[in-house]
C-alpha positions in Angstrom: 82.7 92.0 131.6 80.1 92.5 128.6 78.8 95.5 130.6 82.3 96.6 132.0 83.5 96.9 128.4 80.8 98.4 126.9 81.7 101.5 129.6 85.1 101.6 128.4 84.3 101.3 124.4 84.5 105.4 123.3 82.7 106.7 120.8 84.6 109.1 118.6 84.0 112.4 118.7 81.4 114.2 116.4 83.2 116.8 114.5 82.3 119.5 111.6 83.9 120.1 108.2 86.4 122.8 110.3 86.8 120.8 113.5 89.8 119.0 115.0 91.8 118.7 111.7 94.5 116.0 112.1 98.2 116.9 112.3 99.4 114.1 110.0 98.2 113.2 106.7 96.1 110.1 106.0 96.8 107.1 103.6 94.1 104.8 102.8 95.0 101.5 101.6 92.5 99.3 100.1 93.4 95.3 98.8 90.9 94.1 96.2 90.6 90.7 94.7 87.4 90.5 92.5 85.7 93.3 94.7 83.8 94.6 90.9 80.7 94.7 93.3 82.2 96.7 96.0 85.2 98.9 95.0 83.7 101.8 93.8 81.2 102.4 96.2 84.5 102.0 99.0 86.4 103.9 97.0 83.9 106.7 96.7 82.8 106.3 100.5 86.6 106.9 101.6 86.7 110.1 99.5 83.5 111.5 101.4 85.2 110.5 104.6 85.9 114.4 105.6 89.6 114.4 105.1 91.3 116.8 102.8 95.0 115.5 103.1 94.0 112.2 101.9 95.7 109.6 99.7 93.8 106.3 98.9 95.9 103.5 97.7 94.3 100.5 95.7 96.2 97.2 94.9 94.1 95.0 92.4 95.2 91.4 93.7 95.0 89.6 90.3 91.3 89.8 89.9 89.4 88.0 87.2 86.6 90.1 87.3 86.0 93.9 86.3 87.8 95.3 88.8 90.6 96.5 87.2 88.5 98.6 84.8 86.5 100.2 87.2 89.6 101.2 89.3 91.0 102.8 85.5 87.6 105.1 85.4 87.8 106.1 88.8 91.5 107.1 88.4 90.9 109.4 85.6 87.9 111.2 87.8 89.8 111.2 91.3 93.6 112.6 91.5 93.9 111.1 95.3 93.1 107.6 93.9 96.4 105.8 93.3 96.4 102.1 91.9 99.4 100.1 93.0 101.0 97.9 90.3 99.7 94.2 90.5 103.3 91.8 91.1 103.4 88.0 91.3 102.4 86.8 95.2 105.8 85.2 96.2 105.4 81.8 97.7 104.6 81.7 101.6 102.6 84.8 101.5 98.7 85.2 102.2 97.1 87.2 99.2 96.0 89.8 101.7 98.7 90.6 103.5 100.8 90.5 100.4 98.4 93.1 99.1 98.4 95.0 102.3 102.5 95.0 102.2 102.4 96.4 98.5 100.0 99.4 99.5 102.3 100.0 102.6 104.9 100.3 100.5 103.5 102.7 98.3 101.8 104.9 100.8 105.3 105.3 103.0 107.1 106.2 99.7 104.3 108.9 98.9 104.4 110.3 102.4 107.7 110.1 103.2 107.1 107.8 106.4 105.1 110.2 108.2 101.2 110.3 108.9 98.6 107.5 109.4 97.9 104.6 107.3 94.3 103.0 107.2 93.8 99.7 106.1 90.2 99.0 105.1 88.5 95.9 103.2 86.8 96.5 99.5 83.4 95.6 101.5 83.5 98.4 104.1 81.7 101.8 103.5 83.0 104.7 105.1 80.2 107.3 107.0 80.3 111.3 105.8 82.8 112.6 108.3 83.9 109.2 109.4 87.7 109.6 108.6 87.9 113.0 110.3 86.1 111.6 113.5 88.9 108.9 113.4 91.8 111.1 112.9 90.1 113.3 115.8 89.9 110.4 118.2 93.2 109.2 117.4 94.9 112.4 117.9 93.1 112.4 121.4 94.5 108.9 122.2 97.9 109.5 121.1 98.7 112.6 123.3 101.6 110.6 124.8 102.6 109.8 121.3 103.2 106.0 122.0 99.6 105.4 120.3 100.5 102.7 117.5 97.5 101.2 116.2 93.9 101.9 117.0 90.7 99.7 115.4 87.1 99.5 115.3 84.4 97.0 114.2 82.2 98.0 112.0 78.7 97.9 111.9 77.9 94.3 110.6 75.0 94.6 108.2 72.9 91.3 108.0 70.4 90.3 105.7 69.6 86.8 106.6 69.3 85.0 109.7 72.2 82.8 109.0 74.5 85.7 108.3 73.2 87.0 111.6 73.9 84.2 113.7 77.4 83.7 112.8 78.7 87.0 111.9 77.6 89.1 115.0 79.3 86.6 117.2 82.0 88.5 116.9 80.8 91.3 119.3 80.0 88.4 121.7 83.4 87.3 121.4 84.8 90.5 121.8 83.1 92.0 124.7 82.7 88.8 126.7 86.5 87.9 126.8 88.8 91.0 126.3 89.6 92.8 129.4 89.7 96.5 128.4 90.9 97.7 131.5 94.0 95.4 131.1 94.4 96.6 127.6 94.9 100.1 128.4 96.8 99.5 131.3 99.8 96.7 129.6 101.4 96.3 126.6 100.3 92.8 126.9 100.3 91.1 123.6 97.4 88.9 124.5 95.5 91.5 126.1 95.1 93.3 122.7 92.5 92.9 119.7 91.8 94.9 116.2 89.4 94.3 113.4 91.2 93.7 109.5 88.2 95.4 108.2 89.6 99.0 109.8 92.8 99.3 111.2 94.4 102.9 111.5 98.3 102.7 112.0 100.8 105.0 112.3 103.6 104.5 109.7 106.5 104.6 112.4 105.0 102.0 114.2 104.4 99.7 111.0 107.7 100.3 110.2 109.3 99.2 113.6 107.4 95.8 113.5 108.1 95.1 110.2 104.7 95.6 108.4 102.4 92.8 107.1 105.8 90.8 105.8 106.0 90.0 109.5 102.5 88.6 109.3 102.8 87.3 105.6 101.5 83.4 106.2 98.6 84.8 108.5 95.0 84.8 107.7 94.0 86.9 110.9 95.5 90.5 111.1 93.4 91.5 113.2 95.1 89.4 115.9 98.7 89.5 114.8 99.0 93.0 114.2 98.2 94.7 117.2 100.3 91.9 118.9 103.2 93.0 117.0 102.6 96.6 117.5 102.6 95.5 121.5 105.9 93.6 121.4 107.4 96.7 119.7 106.5 99.0 122.6 103.5 100.4 121.0 100.0 101.0 122.5 97.3 100.0 120.8 93.3 100.6 121.4 89.7 100.2 120.3 86.7 102.4 119.6 83.2 102.0 119.0 82.1 102.8 115.3 78.9 101.7 113.8 78.2 104.9 112.7 82.1 105.6 111.3 81.8 102.2 109.1 79.7 99.8 108.1 80.1 96.6 106.4 78.5 93.4 104.5 81.2 90.9 105.4 79.3 88.0 103.8 76.4 86.9 102.0 74.4 84.0 103.7 75.2 81.4 106.2 77.5 79.4 104.0 79.6 82.3 103.1 80.1 83.3 106.4 81.3 80.0 107.6 83.5 79.3 105.1 85.1 82.7 106.1 84.9 82.4 109.7 86.7 78.9 109.1 89.9 80.5 107.5 91.2 81.9 110.7 88.8 81.3 113.3 91.4 78.6 115.1 94.4 81.0 114.3 92.5 83.8 116.4 92.9 81.5 119.4 96.3 79.5 118.4 95.7 76.8 121.0 93.9 73.3 121.0 93.8 73.8 125.1 92.2 77.3 124.9 89.4 76.1 122.4 88.8 73.3 124.8 88.4 75.6 127.5 86.4 78.2 125.1 84.3 75.0 124.2 83.2 74.0 128.1 82.4 77.8 128.9 80.2 77.9 125.4 78.6 74.6 126.2 77.9 75.0 130.1 77.1 78.9 130.2 75.2 79.6 127.0 74.1 76.3 125.2 73.2 73.9 128.1 71.1 76.7 130.0 68.0 76.7 127.4 68.0 72.8 127.2 68.1 72.4 130.7 64.9 75.2 131.1 63.0 73.3 128.1 63.7 70.1 129.8 62.7 71.0 132.9 59.7 72.9 131.9 58.5 69.4 130.3 59.2 67.3 133.1 57.5 69.4 135.7 54.4 69.1 133.9 54.3 65.4 134.4 56.5 65.1 137.7 57.1 66.5 140.9 60.5 65.3 141.4 61.5 68.6 139.2 62.4 71.3 141.5 61.6 75.2 141.2 64.9 76.3 141.5 66.1 74.1 138.5 63.4 76.2 136.2 64.4 79.4 138.0 68.0 78.8 137.5 68.1 77.8 133.8 65.7 80.2 132.9 67.2 82.7 134.6 70.8 81.8 132.8 68.9 81.4 129.4 67.4 85.1 129.8 71.0 86.5 130.8 72.3 84.9 127.6 69.6 86.6 125.6 69.8 90.0 127.7 73.7 90.0 126.8 72.8 89.9 123.0 70.2 92.2 123.3 72.5 94.8 125.1 75.1 94.5 122.5 72.9 94.5 119.5 71.4 97.6 120.5 74.9 99.4 121.1 76.1 98.2 117.7 73.3 98.6 115.8 73.1 95.3 114.5 69.7 93.3 114.1 68.2 92.2 117.3 66.6 89.3 116.0 69.4 87.2 116.9 69.3 87.8 120.4 66.7 84.6 121.5 68.8 82.2 119.2 71.7 83.7 121.5 72.3 79.6 122.1 72.3 78.5 118.5 74.6 81.2 117.2 77.2 80.2 120.3 77.0 76.9 119.0 77.6 77.5 115.1 80.5 79.6 116.3 81.8 77.0 118.3 81.3 74.8 115.2 83.3 76.9 113.1 86.0 77.2 115.6 86.6 73.2 115.6 86.0 73.0 111.9 88.7 75.8 111.6 90.9 73.5 113.8 90.5 70.4 111.4 91.2 72.7 108.3 94.4 74.1 110.0 95.9 70.5 111.2 94.9 69.2 107.5 96.5 72.3 105.6 93.2 73.2 103.7 92.6 76.6 104.9 92.3 78.8 101.9 90.0 81.9 100.8 89.6 83.7 97.4 91.0 80.5 95.7 94.1 80.3 97.3 95.0 77.4 99.8 97.5 78.6 102.5 100.4 76.5 103.6 100.0 75.6 107.5 100.7 78.7 109.7 104.0 78.6 111.2 104.6 78.4 115.0 105.6 81.8 116.4 
């Protein structure tokens, strides 16, 4: 599945400053809560993304650090930057979804419900010409006018092994379990995916499915938004963008654990599916290196272990390591995690079960806010 999917994950075209101009304007929407360490670099990277017909909207989500003062200074330097007024968050909303909803309303009012909106997180950095390339690819994909959402998973920057073990597993899950062929042949909501760090949405599509108000109690817009778009008759798609955008999502294993635990279970949405996935991970990825080590150890002291046990378990182990090496090379993240593939899968699976526990006990939280238990859909 991984090899099959990688062959069907396109790169956006390389365009120069005069090439592939998008026919519709672009509004970039950035929610920011306590992002003093990120917001200036993020905004400046967006402004350098190669798009002239550009508006950048930032919503200060009741920050308690220097984010507001940094934004005020940036607006004095850059006329394309607009600060959306902060409003109290209504009950029942997730903080990010409320911020994105306010951003979208401002963007639509500013452009007349025409063009594209790009939702990115404040820790994302856009590469030079990255926005121009994205819009060029969107134009190419939208020849029939039915594309509603286009997304990519930015290159994930990790500076510790703990981060790498967990953060890079998102590519393992995406490329192992999402059939890209079915994603493009059908409008099946289950055969879709997006990354909340980088989602390009056509404004007419956004309006049709009700925008972030339709997923106000969710912490996983990357799952919910493409499903809503498809339910309303729009296509969604993915492209490969490690050279379009990058992101250091979390700093350290502890932060990564807490960050993934807030929505890992919501991304699956079913205890039965979680159980099946756990069995697949255990048998296919965690057990082989254990059996290989055991068979090697036993074979040195006993003739009862057949060579086939060593070859089979060793081969399965190498397949898992090889899969992660291929993914790491393609997505431009550290390859050091590949030999620890089984440990990475074990940690990721543990996070999913912990996320289920937080979901059942109503303890899922992020940025100091606890979300009410997600209602069934």
